[in-house]
C-alpha positions as CSV (number, residue, x, y, z in Angstrom):
1,M,24.4,1.7,-25.9
2,C,21.9,4.2,-24.5
3,V,23.1,5.9,-21.4
4,I,19.8,5.5,-19.6
5,N,20.4,1.7,-19.4
6,E,23.6,2.0,-17.5
7,T,23.5,0.7,-13.9
8,P,24.2,3.5,-11.5
9,E,26.6,2.7,-8.7
10,I,27.0,5.4,-6.2
11,H,29.6,5.5,-3.4
12,F,29.6,7.5,-0.2
13,R,32.0,7.5,2.8
14,R,31.4,8.9,6.3
15,T,33.3,8.8,9.5
16,T,31.1,8.5,12.7
17,T,31.5,8.0,16.4
18,L,29.1,5.1,16.2
19,T,30.2,1.5,16.7
20,T,29.4,-1.0,14.0
21,K,26.9,-2.6,16.3
22,Q,25.1,0.8,16.9
23,F,24.9,1.5,13.2
24,I,23.6,-1.9,12.4
25,A,21.0,-1.6,15.2
26,G,19.7,1.6,13.6
27,L,19.8,0.2,10.1
28,T,17.8,-2.9,11.1
29,D,15.3,-1.1,13.3
30,F,12.0,-1.9,11.4
31,R,9.6,-0.6,14.0
32,P,7.0,2.0,13.1
33,G,8.6,5.4,12.9
34,R,11.4,4.2,10.6
35,S,10.7,7.2,8.4
36,K,12.3,9.4,11.1
37,L,15.6,7.7,10.2
38,F,15.0,7.0,6.5
39,A,13.2,9.4,4.2
40,T,12.7,6.6,1.8
41,S,10.8,4.3,4.2
42,D,7.2,5.4,4.8
43,D,5.4,3.3,7.4
44,K,2.5,2.5,5.1
45,Y,4.9,0.4,2.9
46,L,6.8,-1.2,5.8
47,K,6.2,-4.9,6.2
48,V,8.6,-7.3,7.9
49,H,8.3,-10.7,6.3
50,Q,11.0,-12.4,8.4
51,F,13.5,-11.1,11.0
52,G,16.3,-13.2,12.5
53,H,19.5,-12.8,14.4
54,S,21.5,-11.6,11.4
55,Q,19.0,-11.4,8.5
56,A,15.7,-9.9,7.6
57,D,13.3,-9.8,4.7
58,V,11.5,-6.5,4.6
59,T,9.3,-4.5,2.1
60,E,9.8,-0.7,2.4
61,G,9.3,2.3,0.2
62,A,7.9,5.8,-0.2
63,K,6.2,8.0,-2.7
64,G,5.0,5.2,-5.0
65,I,8.3,3.4,-5.1
66,W,8.7,0.1,-3.1
67,E,11.1,-2.7,-2.9
68,R,11.4,-6.0,-1.0
69,L,14.9,-6.2,0.5
70,Y,16.9,-9.0,2.0
71,Y,19.2,-7.7,4.8
72,D,22.3,-9.8,5.7
73,W,24.5,-8.5,8.6
74,S,26.1,-11.9,9.4
75,D,29.5,-10.4,8.8
76,S,30.1,-7.8,11.5
77,D,32.1,-5.6,9.1
78,R,29.5,-5.5,6.4
79,V,25.8,-5.3,5.7
80,V,24.5,-6.4,2.3
81,I,21.0,-5.4,1.3
82,T,19.7,-7.0,-1.9
83,T,16.6,-6.0,-3.7
84,T,14.5,-9.2,-4.3
85,D,11.5,-7.5,-5.8
86,S,10.4,-3.9,-6.6
87,N,8.1,-1.9,-8.8
88,V,11.1,-0.1,-10.3
89,W,14.4,-1.8,-9.3
90,G,15.7,-5.1,-10.4
91,G,18.9,-6.9,-11.4
92,A,21.9,-6.0,-9.1
93,S,20.0,-3.3,-7.1
94,G,20.8,-3.0,-3.4
95,Y,23.1,-1.5,-0.9
96,T,26.4,-2.6,0.7
97,Y,27.7,-0.9,3.9
98,T,31.3,-1.7,4.9
99,F,32.7,-0.7,8.2
100,T,36.3,0.0,9.2
101,R,36.9,0.6,12.9
102,Q,39.7,3.2,13.4
103,T,42.2,3.3,16.3
104,N,40.8,6.7,17.5
105,G,37.4,5.0,18.2
106,T,35.6,6.2,15.1
107,T,34.1,4.1,12.4
108,D,34.4,4.6,8.7
109,I,31.3,3.7,6.8
110,D,31.6,3.0,3.1
111,V,28.3,2.7,1.2
112,V,27.7,1.4,-2.3
113,I,24.3,1.8,-3.8
114,V,23.3,0.1,-7.0
115,R,20.2,1.0,-8.8
116,E,19.3,-1.0,-11.9
117,G,15.9,0.0,-13.4
118,K,13.7,-2.9,-14.4
119,N,11.2,-0.8,-16.4
120,F,11.1,2.6,-18.0
121,K,10.3,4.4,-14.7
122,G,13.3,2.7,-13.0
123,Q,15.6,3.5,-15.9
124,V,14.7,7.2,-15.7
125,L,15.1,7.2,-11.9
126,G,18.5,5.4,-12.3
127,F,19.6,8.1,-14.8
128,M,18.5,10.8,-12.3
129,L,20.5,9.2,-9.5
130,R,23.6,9.3,-11.7
131,T,23.1,13.0,-12.1
132,I,21.3,15.2,-9.6
133,G,20.1,12.3,-7.4
134,R,23.5,11.5,-6.0
135,F,23.4,14.7,-3.9
136,V,19.9,13.8,-2.6
137,L,21.0,10.3,-1.6
138,E,24.2,11.6,0.1
139,K,22.2,14.2,2.1
140,A,19.7,11.4,3.1
141,F,22.6,9.2,4.2
142,E,24.2,12.0,6.3
143,K,20.8,12.7,7.9
144,F,20.4,9.0,8.7
145,V,23.9,8.7,10.3
146,K,23.2,11.9,12.4
147,A,19.9,10.5,13.6
148,I,21.5,7.2,14.7
149,E,24.3,9.2,16.4
150,A,21.6,11.3,18.2
151,R,19.7,8.2,19.2
152,N,22.9,6.8,20.7
153,G,23.9,10.0,22.5
154,A,24.3,10.1,26.3
155,G,21.0,10.8,28.1
156,Q,18.8,10.2,25.0
157,F,15.4,8.9,25.9
158,N,14.2,6.3,23.3
159,E,10.4,6.5,23.7
160,S,9.7,3.7,21.2
161,A,12.0,1.3,22.9
162,F,10.5,2.3,26.3
163,R,6.9,1.6,25.0
164,I,7.9,-1.8,23.6
165,M,9.7,-2.7,26.9
166,C,6.8,-1.5,29.0
167,N,4.2,-3.4,26.9
168,E,6.2,-6.6,27.2
169,Q,6.8,-6.3,30.9
170,C,3.3,-4.9,31.7
171,R,1.3,-7.8,30.2
């Protein structure tokens, strides 16, 4: 079997001061400006097809790569994000975030990313993720967690949330 066809599964683990609820709120914040949290989510690709209490159907992407994702956070200890359509990813592609609350008040976040290329471009990108790409994904995950931590810090002013609140109340 050619190594380029193997499905890359990448694991990360990070401990944070965030609660599960805070992390999920950041992960499922699909307002414009999402790219400030996720480098792989350019606003020009962002489209929310459906958003509910514990599920969402969203298209996002960047740099010519897009995917439609089904987010499910109905289990408070886990978020499962499944790729339902993409120009490069298929099969079992997606993300799973699993949370473990520690007695010291921190939360362990375990992430599993699966990338199964559905065409030649996806297969090449999948191969790159198994090699040099893991480092890039891990750094992006670290940056995302730090951004959510900063957003939830004491005294932080959330301008986007303020504008939405003001627009709703000032009508």
